[in-house]
C-alpha positions as CSV (number, residue, x, y, z in Angstrom):
1,X,-57.1,-26.3,-123.5
2,X,-57.0,-29.0,-120.9
3,X,-54.1,-27.3,-119.2
4,X,-56.0,-24.0,-119.2
5,X,-59.0,-25.7,-117.6
6,X,-56.7,-27.2,-114.9
7,X,-55.2,-23.8,-114.1
8,X,-58.7,-22.2,-113.9
9,X,-59.9,-25.0,-111.6
10,X,-56.9,-24.5,-109.4
11,X,-57.5,-20.8,-109.2
12,X,-61.1,-21.3,-108.4
13,X,-60.2,-23.8,-105.7
14,X,-57.7,-21.4,-104.1
15,X,-60.2,-18.6,-104.2
16,X,-62.8,-20.7,-102.5
17,X,-60.4,-21.9,-99.9
18,X,-59.2,-18.4,-99.1
19,X,-62.8,-17.2,-98.3
20,X,-62.8,-19.0,-95.0
21,X,-61.0,-17.1,-92.2
22,X,-59.2,-19.0,-89.5
23,X,-57.5,-17.8,-86.4
24,X,-53.8,-18.5,-85.8
25,X,-54.7,-21.1,-83.1
26,X,-57.3,-22.7,-85.4
27,X,-59.8,-22.3,-82.5
28,X,-62.0,-19.9,-84.5
29,X,-63.3,-20.3,-88.1
30,X,-65.4,-17.7,-89.8
31,X,-67.8,-18.5,-92.6
32,X,-68.7,-15.4,-94.6
33,X,-71.9,-15.0,-96.5
34,X,-70.3,-16.1,-99.8
35,X,-69.3,-19.4,-98.0
36,X,-72.9,-20.1,-97.1
37,X,-76.1,-21.2,-98.9
38,X,-77.8,-18.6,-101.1
39,X,-80.6,-17.8,-98.6
40,X,-77.9,-16.8,-96.0
41,X,-76.5,-14.2,-98.4
42,X,-79.7,-12.1,-98.3
43,X,-79.9,-9.2,-95.8
44,X,-82.2,-10.1,-92.9
45,X,-83.6,-8.2,-89.9
46,X,-83.9,-10.9,-87.2
47,X,-83.2,-14.5,-86.5
48,X,-84.0,-17.3,-84.1
49,X,-82.4,-20.7,-83.5
50,X,-84.5,-23.7,-82.6
51,X,-83.6,-27.3,-81.6
52,X,-86.1,-29.7,-83.2
53,X,-85.7,-32.4,-80.5
54,X,-84.5,-35.0,-83.0
55,X,-80.8,-34.0,-83.1
56,X,-81.4,-31.3,-85.7
57,X,-81.1,-27.5,-85.2
58,X,-82.7,-24.9,-87.5
59,X,-81.9,-21.2,-87.9
60,X,-84.8,-19.0,-89.0
61,X,-83.9,-15.6,-90.6
62,X,-86.5,-13.0,-91.0
63,X,-86.1,-11.3,-94.4
64,X,-89.1,-9.0,-94.3
65,X,-88.0,-6.8,-97.1
66,X,-88.8,-9.9,-99.2
67,X,-91.8,-10.9,-97.0
68,X,-90.2,-14.3,-96.1
69,X,-88.4,-16.5,-93.6
70,X,-85.3,-18.4,-94.7
71,X,-84.9,-21.7,-92.9
72,X,-81.4,-23.1,-92.6
73,X,-80.2,-26.4,-91.1
74,X,-77.3,-25.5,-88.8
75,X,-77.0,-28.8,-87.1
76,X,-73.4,-29.1,-88.4
77,X,-72.0,-25.6,-88.6
78,X,-69.4,-26.8,-91.0
79,X,-72.1,-27.8,-93.5
80,X,-75.0,-25.4,-93.3
81,X,-77.9,-26.3,-95.6
82,X,-80.9,-24.6,-97.1
83,X,-84.1,-26.1,-95.9
84,X,-86.9,-23.8,-97.1
85,X,-88.0,-20.3,-98.0
86,X,-91.4,-19.5,-96.4
87,X,-93.6,-16.5,-97.3
88,X,-95.0,-14.7,-94.3
89,X,-97.8,-12.1,-94.5
90,X,-96.5,-9.8,-91.8
91,X,-97.2,-6.0,-91.6
92,X,-93.6,-5.1,-91.2
93,X,-90.2,-6.0,-89.7
94,X,-90.3,-7.8,-86.4
95,X,-88.1,-9.3,-83.7
96,X,-88.3,-12.7,-82.0
97,X,-89.2,-12.1,-78.4
98,X,-89.5,-15.5,-76.5
99,X,-90.9,-19.0,-76.7
100,X,-94.5,-19.4,-75.6
101,X,-94.1,-23.1,-75.0
102,X,-94.5,-26.0,-77.3
103,X,-93.7,-24.9,-80.8
104,X,-94.8,-21.3,-80.7
105,X,-92.7,-18.1,-80.5
106,X,-93.8,-14.5,-79.7
107,X,-92.7,-11.9,-82.2
108,X,-92.9,-8.1,-81.9
109,X,-93.3,-5.7,-84.8
110,X,-90.8,-2.9,-84.9
111,X,-93.0,-0.1,-86.2
112,X,-95.4,-0.2,-83.2
113,X,-97.7,-2.6,-85.0
114,X,-98.2,-4.9,-82.0
115,X,-97.2,-8.5,-81.7
116,X,-98.1,-11.9,-83.0
117,X,-97.2,-15.5,-82.8
118,X,-95.2,-17.8,-85.0
119,X,-96.2,-21.5,-85.0
120,X,-93.3,-23.9,-85.7
121,X,-95.3,-27.2,-85.5
122,X,-94.1,-27.7,-89.0
123,X,-90.5,-26.6,-88.6
124,X,-89.9,-26.3,-92.4
125,X,-93.0,-24.0,-92.8
126,X,-93.7,-21.8,-89.8
127,X,-97.0,-19.9,-89.9
128,X,-98.1,-16.5,-88.5
129,X,-100.9,-16.3,-86.0
130,X,-102.5,-12.9,-85.2
131,X,-104.1,-12.5,-81.8
132,X,-106.4,-9.6,-80.7
133,X,-104.8,-9.5,-77.2
134,X,-101.4,-8.7,-78.8
135,X,-102.4,-6.0,-81.3
136,X,-101.6,-3.0,-79.1
137,X,-98.3,-4.3,-77.6
138,X,-95.1,-2.3,-78.3
139,X,-93.1,-3.4,-75.3
140,X,-93.3,-6.8,-73.8
141,X,-92.0,-8.3,-70.5
142,X,-92.3,-11.8,-69.3
143,X,-94.3,-12.7,-66.1
144,X,-93.2,-16.2,-65.1
145,X,-93.4,-19.0,-67.7
146,X,-96.8,-18.2,-69.2
147,X,-97.6,-14.5,-68.5
148,X,-96.8,-11.4,-70.4
149,X,-96.8,-7.7,-69.4
150,X,-97.6,-5.4,-72.3
151,X,-97.6,-1.7,-72.8
152,X,-98.0,0.6,-75.7
153,X,-95.1,3.1,-75.2
154,X,-93.6,3.7,-78.6
155,X,-90.2,2.1,-79.2
156,X,-87.1,4.2,-79.5
157,X,-85.1,3.8,-82.8
158,X,-82.0,2.9,-80.7
159,X,-83.8,-0.3,-79.7
160,X,-83.3,-1.7,-83.1
161,X,-80.4,0.2,-84.7
162,X,-77.8,-2.1,-86.3
163,X,-74.3,-2.2,-84.8
164,X,-70.8,-2.9,-86.3
165,X,-68.7,-5.8,-84.8
166,X,-65.1,-6.8,-85.1
167,X,-63.9,-10.4,-84.7
168,X,-60.5,-10.4,-82.9
169,X,-58.0,-13.2,-82.7
170,X,-56.1,-13.0,-79.4
171,X,-54.1,-16.2,-79.9
172,X,-51.0,-14.0,-79.5
173,X,-51.9,-11.9,-76.5
174,X,-49.3,-9.3,-77.4
175,X,-50.5,-8.8,-81.0
176,X,-54.3,-9.2,-81.3
177,X,-55.5,-9.4,-84.9
178,X,-58.7,-8.3,-86.5
179,X,-60.0,-11.3,-88.4
180,X,-63.2,-9.7,-89.8
181,X,-65.3,-6.6,-89.5
182,X,-69.0,-7.2,-89.7
183,X,-71.0,-4.1,-90.6
184,X,-74.7,-3.4,-89.8
185,X,-75.4,-6.3,-87.4
186,X,-79.1,-6.5,-86.8
187,X,-79.0,-9.6,-84.6
188,X,-76.5,-11.9,-82.8
189,X,-77.2,-15.4,-81.6
190,X,-75.1,-18.2,-80.1
191,X,-75.8,-21.9,-80.1
192,X,-74.3,-23.1,-76.8
193,X,-74.2,-26.8,-78.0
194,X,-71.7,-26.1,-80.8
195,X,-70.3,-22.7,-79.6
196,X,-71.4,-21.2,-83.0
197,X,-72.1,-17.5,-83.1
198,X,-74.4,-16.1,-85.9
199,X,-74.2,-12.5,-86.9
200,X,-76.9,-11.1,-89.2
201,X,-75.0,-8.3,-90.9
202,X,-75.7,-5.9,-93.8
203,X,-74.1,-8.4,-96.3
204,X,-76.0,-11.4,-95.0
205,X,-75.2,-14.1,-92.4
206,X,-71.7,-14.5,-90.8
207,X,-71.0,-17.7,-88.9
208,X,-68.2,-17.8,-86.3
209,X,-67.4,-21.5,-85.6
210,X,-65.4,-23.1,-82.8
211,X,-64.3,-26.5,-84.2
212,X,-63.1,-27.9,-80.9
213,X,-66.5,-27.3,-79.2
214,X,-68.2,-28.8,-82.3
215,X,-66.1,-31.9,-82.2
216,X,-66.7,-32.4,-78.4
217,X,-70.5,-32.0,-79.0
218,X,-70.7,-34.4,-81.8
219,X,-68.6,-36.9,-79.9
220,X,-71.0,-36.7,-76.9
221,X,-74.0,-37.0,-79.2
222,X,-72.5,-40.1,-80.9
223,X,-71.9,-41.7,-77.5
224,X,-75.5,-41.1,-76.3
225,X,-77.2,-42.3,-79.5
């Protein structure tokens, strides 16, 4: 029995290890939804990355089909953690548009339901703020740092249609290799500090890591702290 358990443990360990995809040069590591916390395995519609100013970085995933925001700590891309699941009373799917300064973010609803504001003063529990001035907005442009230009022209479906991506390894320039196909990507974000790219696909969150950039960033952070 003990030997059987050891074999099962070995098989489980091998299966977990094989889930991570690495390029031939080791410069790219891909974390699939099954490698990530449970909240990252749920389909989402939009996401936003925010630095908290204390060395931590959070990723916010809008999962409006469940009426919630998933909050993940992505400070260390190799060890992404669940932070919170926050219920949001929103009228429909939305996109993050731009920061309004401080701890607020402008969001725009996809079904021509106007815009609103997310307040991140408590980064673990963002709250939704409705403003009368934003109710008719369907398209939004920035005017300087504090102004907005709004109109009520209906959105086109193409504005928010998901797209398919392929992650290609070009370590051998004569034989590029497809590392992973990511279907139905609703949103793509990159954290320039760690070089991490986040793809919000139809199966959940896919994380594309660059360990050399991560190591350089953490070394720099350690030297300045």
